[in-house]
Structure formats: structure tokens, C-alpha cells
NUZAMAR-331231 format. One record per residue: x, y, z of N, C-alpha, C in turn; residue in three letters. Coordinates in steps of 0.1 Angstrom, whole numbers, padded with zeros to 4 digits, always signed. Layout:
NUZAMAR-331231
XYZXYZXYZALA...
This chain:
NUZAMAR-331231
-0144-0007+0115-0142-0008+0101-0144+0006+0095UNK-0135+0010+0087-0136+0023+0079-0134+0020+0064UNK-0145+0021+0057-0143+0019+0042-0135+0030+0036UNK-0128+0027+0025-0120+0037+0019-0120+0035+0004UNK-0116+0046-0003-0114+0046-0017-0099+0043-0019UNK-0096+0034-0028-0082+0029-0029-0077+0035-0042UNK-0065+0041-0041-0058+0047-0053-0044+0044-0053UNK-0037+0045-0064-0023+0044-0065-0017+0057-0063UNK-0005+0058-0057+0001+0071-0053+0005+0079-0065UNK+0008+0072-0076+0011+0079-0089+0008+0071-0101UNK+0009+0077-0113+0006+0070-0125+0015+0059-0128UNK+0028+0061-0125+0038+0051-0128+0035+0038-0121UNK+0031+0039-0108+0028+0027-0100+0015+0020-0106UNK+0005+0028-0110-0007+0023-0115-0004+0016-0129UNK+0005+0021-0137+0008+0015-0149+0015+0002-0146UNK+0024+0001-0136+0031-0011-0132+0021-0022-0128UNK+0010-0018-0121+0000-0027-0117-0008-0032-0129UNK-0011-0023-0139-0018-0028-0151-0010-0036-0160UNK+0003-0035-0159+0012-0042-0167+0013-0057-0163UNK+0009-0060-0151+0008-0074-0146-0003-0080-0153UNK-0001-0092-0158-0011-0100-0165-0023-0103-0155UNK-0035-0105-0161-0047-0108-0153-0045-0120-0145UNK-0037-0130-0150-0036-0143-0142-0024-0142-0133UNK-0016-0131-0133-0004-0130-0125-0008-0132-0110UNK-0001-0141-0102-0005-0142-0088-0003-0130-0080UNK+0007-0122-0083+0009-0109-0076-0003-0100-0078UNK-0007-0099-0091-0019-0090-0094-0031-0095-0086UNK-0033-0108-0086-0045-0113-0079-0044-0110-0064UNK-0032-0110-0059-0030-0107-0045-0033-0092-0042UNK-0028-0084-0051-0030-0069-0050-0045-0066-0051UNK-0052-0073-0061-0066-0072-0062-0074-0075-0049UNK-0070-0086-0043-0076-0090-0030-0073-0079-0019UNK-0061-0074-0019-0057-0063-0009-0066-0051-0012UNK-0068-0047-0024-0076-0036-0028-0090-0038-0023UNK-0096-0050-0025-0109-0053-0020-0110-0051-0005UNK-0100-0057+0002-0100-0056+0017-0099-0041+0021UNK-0090-0033+0015-0088-0019+0019-0101-0011+0016UNK-0108-0015+0005-0120-0008+0003-0130-0010+0014UNK-0130-0021+0020-0139-0024+0031-0134-0019+0044UNK-0121-0019+0046-0115-0014+0058-0101-0009+0056UNK-0099+0005+0056-0087+0011+0054-0076+0006+0063UNK-0080+0001+0075-0070-0002+0085-0068-0018+0086UNK-0070-0025+0075-0069-0039+0076-0054-0044+0075UNK-0045-0035+0073-0031-0038+0074-0025-0037+0088UNK-0012-0037+0088-0005-0035+0101+0002-0022+0100UNK+0000-0013+0110+0006+0000+0110+0021-0001+0114UNK+0029+0006+0106+0043+0007+0108+0046+0019+0117UNK+0053+0016+0128+0056+0027+0137+0063+0039+0130UNK+0060+0051+0134+0065+0063+0127+0081+0063+0127UNK+0087+0058+0137+0102+0058+0138+0108+0049+0127UNK+0100+0039+0122+0105+0030+0112+0101+0034+0098UNK+0093+0044+0096+0089+0048+0083+0101+0053+0075UNK+0102+0048+0063+0114+0053+0054+0112+0068+0051UNK+0123+0075+0053+0123+0089+0051+0120+0093+0036UNK+0123+0083+0027+0120+0086+0013+0105+0088+0010UNK+0097+0080+0018+0082+0082+0016+0078+0096+0022UNK+0084+0099+0033+0080+0112+0039+0084+0124+0030UNK+0096+0123+0025+0101+0134+0016+0093+0134+0003UNK+0091+0123-0003+0085+0122-0017+0070+0125-0016UNK+0063+0119-0006+0048+0120-0006+0042+0128+0006UNK+0051+0132+0015+0046+0139+0027+0037+0131+0036UNK+0039+0118+0036+0030+0110+0044+0033+0111+0059UNK+0023+0108+0068+0025+0108+0082+0021+0095+0088UNK+0017+0085+0080+0014+0072+0085+0017+0062+0074UNK+0020+0049+0078+0024+0039+0068+0018+0026+0073UNK+0013+0018+0064+0006+0006+0067+0012-0005+0058UNK+0013-0017+0063+0018-0029+0056+0007-0039+0055UNK+0004-0044+0042-0005-0054+0040+0003-0066+0035UNK+0002-0077+0042+0009-0089+0038+0002-0096+0026UNK+0010-0098+0016+0005-0106+0004+0011-0120+0005UNK+0005-0130-0002+0011-0143-0002+0025-0144-0007UNK+0032-0155-0003+0046-0158-0007+0056-0147-0003UNK+0053-0141+0009+0063-0131+0014+0063-0117+0008UNK+0053-0115-0001+0052-0101-0007+0046-0092+0002UNK+0048-0079+0001+0043-0069+0009+0037-0057+0001UNK+0026-0051+0005+0021-0039-0001+0021-0028+0010UNK+0027-0017+0006+0027-0006+0016+0017+0005+0011UNK+0010+0011+0021+0001+0021+0017+0000+0031+0029UNK-0006+0042+0026-0009+0053+0036-0024+0056+0036UNK-0029+0060+0047-0043+0064+0048-0044+0079+0050UNK-0053+0085+0043-0055+0099+0044-0070+0102+0042UNK-0074+0114+0045-0088+0118+0043-0089+0129+0033UNK-0097+0126+0022-0099+0137+0012-0107+0148+0018UNK-0117+0144+0026-0126+0153+0033-0131+0146+0045UNK-0140+0152+0052-0145+0146+0065-0153+0133+0062UNK-0157+0130+0050-0165+0119+0047-0157+0107+0041UNK-0148+0110+0032-0141+0100+0025-0127+0097+0029UNK-0124+0085+0032-0110+0080+0036-0104+0074+0023UNK-0091+0077+0021-0084+0072+0010-0072+0064+0014UNK-0071+0052+0008-0059+0043+0010-0051+0044-0002UNK-0039+0050-0001-0030+0052-0013-0019+0042-0013UNK-0019+0034-0023-0009+0023-0024+0004+0030-0028UNK+0015+0028-0021+0028+0034-0023+0037+0024-0031UNK+0037+0011-0028+0046+0002-0034+0042-0012-0030UNK+0047-0022-0038+0046-0036-0034+0059-0042-0038UNK+0063-0052-0031+0076-0059-0034+0077-0072-0026UNK+0087-0080-0031+0089-0093-0024+0096-0090-0010UNK+0097-0100-0002+0103-0098+0011+0116-0092+0011UNK+0125-0096+0002+0138-0090+0001+0138-0075-0002UNK+0129-0071-0011+0128-0057-0015+0122-0049-0003UNK+0113-0056+0004+0107-0049+0016+0117-0047+0027UNK+0125-0057+0029+0136-0055+0040+0146-0044+0036UNK+0149-0044+0023+0158-0033+0018+0152-0019+0020UNK+0139-0018+0016+0133-0005+0017+0132-0001+0032UNK+0128-0010+0040+0126-0007+0054+0139-0007+0063UNK+0150-0011+0056+0164-0011+0062+0164-0021+0074UNK+0158-0033+0072+0159-0043+0082+0171-0051+0081UNK
């Protein structure tokens, strides 16, 4: 287990998260994911490098991608990085329903 600090990759994504109502089931699921990632950065499923969307590599310069399954077929994608030798960061890139996930991943 590797605890991590959880952040949103950019302000727009964080605003989207905060725009979800407190009682929104997706927000509750994301909150649960954030709690799990804080305890263990590797609690998701790693996406093989060959399947990583090029858009994430170009836009964010990531070299790893993880998927966290949310209820009702929703997915949360994140990357794991180290700010320094002590702190691991899980950066949330996106969340979407199964159809949106398949489109992003080109399945």
C-alpha cells in the first residue's frame, strides 16, 4: 500500500467535481475513490502503456494510467506521480460513464 495525495489534473476538472451536488451518486462514488486513493495510490487497475490514449500523453505528459471502477459502469482515470521522494500524488484526469470510457479508450 502506498498512500497518496489526491489532486485534480486541472481547475476545470475540479470545478466540474464541485458542480456535482453533495447528494449526487457520481460525486459520492468519486469521494469514495478519492478516499481509497489516499490510502493506496495503486488501488485501481493499471492500463497497459500501449492502450493509453495519446491525448493524455500529449496534454499532460503522463507515463502511466490507472482506471478506478465506479458504480453503474462509470470509470475514473488517474495517473500516479511522485512530487518528491516522500510524497506520491494520484492526479485525477477524467471520469465518465461506460460509453464515454469506451470512446476515450477507443474500444
